[in-house]
N, C-alpha and C positions, 0 to 999 in steps of 0.2 A: 476487560479492555482498558486501554489507557484512558485517563481522565482528560480527554480532548473534546471540548464542547461540540465542535462541528461533527465529530464522529458520533457522539452521543445522540445528537439530533437525528442524524441519518439512521442510526440503528433503531431508534424509537419509531421512526417512520416506517422502517422495514418490519415492524412488529416484534422486535426483540425488547428485552428488558435489560439494557446494558448495565453492567455492574463494574464500575471502576475499581480496580484492585491492584495492589502493589504486586509487581511481577514475581517477587520472591514468594508470594503466597499462592500463586496460581496453581501449581502442581497439586498441592494439598487441597485447595478448594475444589478442583476437579475430582480428585480422589474421594473426597468426603461428600460430594454432591452439593456443595455450597453454590457452585455455578455448574452449568451443564455444557458449556461451550467456551471457546476462547477465540480470539482474533489475532492470528500471527501468520507470518510467511512460513513456507516449508522449512527453511533453514532453522528457524527458532523452534519449530515443532519437533524436528529431528534432534537437535542438540539438547533440548529440554526434556526429551523422552515423553512428551505429552501423549504419544500413542499408547503409552502404558495405562493412561487414565481417561482416554477419550477414544472411542472406536470409529468415528467418522470424520472425514475431512471433506468439506464442500469447497470446490474450487470456484468461488464466486467471481473472482477478479474484480471485486467492488472498489479496489483502490490500487493506485500505482504511485509509489513513492520514489521518485527518481533521485539519483545523485545529481548534485548541482556543480557546475563549474562557475565560480564566482571570482570576479576581480573588481576592484574599486573603480568607480567612474573616473577618478583622476588618473589612475594608472592606465586605464584603457585609452583615455583621451591623449595621454602622453605618447602613445605608440603611433608610429607612422602607419599609413593606410596599408602598406604591404605587410607589415607585421600583424596588424589587426586581422587581415585576411588569412595569414598563416596560422594565427592562433585559432581563428574560427574553424579553419579546415581541420586542424589537429583536434579541436574540441568535438567536432562532428564525427571524426573517425573514432575517437575515444568513446563517445556516447554510443555509437552503433556497436562497437565491440563490447561495451559493458552490458548493453541490452541483450545482445546475443548470448553472452556468457551467463547472465542471470537466468535467461530462459532455459538454457541447457542445464544449469545447476538445479533449477527448480524442478525440471522434469526428472532428473536423476533422484532428487530428494523425495519427490512424490512416489516414484517407483520404489524407493527404499521403504517408505511408509507403508505402501501396499504390501511389499514383501514381509513386513513386520506384522501384517494382519489388519491394518487399518482399512476400512471401507472408503474408497475414493469416489466422490460424487462429482462428476464433471459436466453432466447434463443439467445446467442451471439456467434458469430464465434471467439472464443478465439485464434485460430491459426492465424487469420489475424493480430494479434498484434505482432507476432514474428519479422517481418521485422523492425518495429519501434524500438523494443527492441534491435535488433542486430545493428541498426544504432547508437543507443545511446551507446552501449558497444564499438563499433568501435571508436567512437569519444573520448572515455576516455581510450582506451587501452594503449596509450603511457604514460598517467599520472599514472594509477594505476596498469597496468600490465595485460597481457592476462591471466596469471596463476591465479591471484586473481579473475578476472571476471569469469573464468571458474569454479573455486571453489565455488563461490557464486551461479552461475547459476545452478550447479549440486548438490548443498547442499540438502540433504534430499531425493535424488533419489535412494539411495541404500537400 
């Protein structure tokens, strides 16, 4: 998995022994049994042919890494209110289309992996991931702030 400390904390809490590894070494590490699993989205698994060296895919949905629409505060503040409203509307439409397209693409990719012989596990206790996520949030609360963590955690729930 990537050497990303919040992820390492969460995976340890989930009972895994995360092994940061350069992506270019992952296929051979799986093939040789140096690692017995990897953490990647379906697109990466298909394109990297990890199904050739790993027989099971667990659809844990433990992470959602969104695409962001970012503009500078000075640019945003320079826009008239009607333009800000138009940009927000376009961003919302774009977000919704991107989420739907990603879901459809992931379903097709998971089906492809299944067709290639990979066992797909979709009946996963997703609530069991909460404690690991909370441990990761707690470890970074002093650095990025409880308010920001809470805002990200609850984004899209209204």
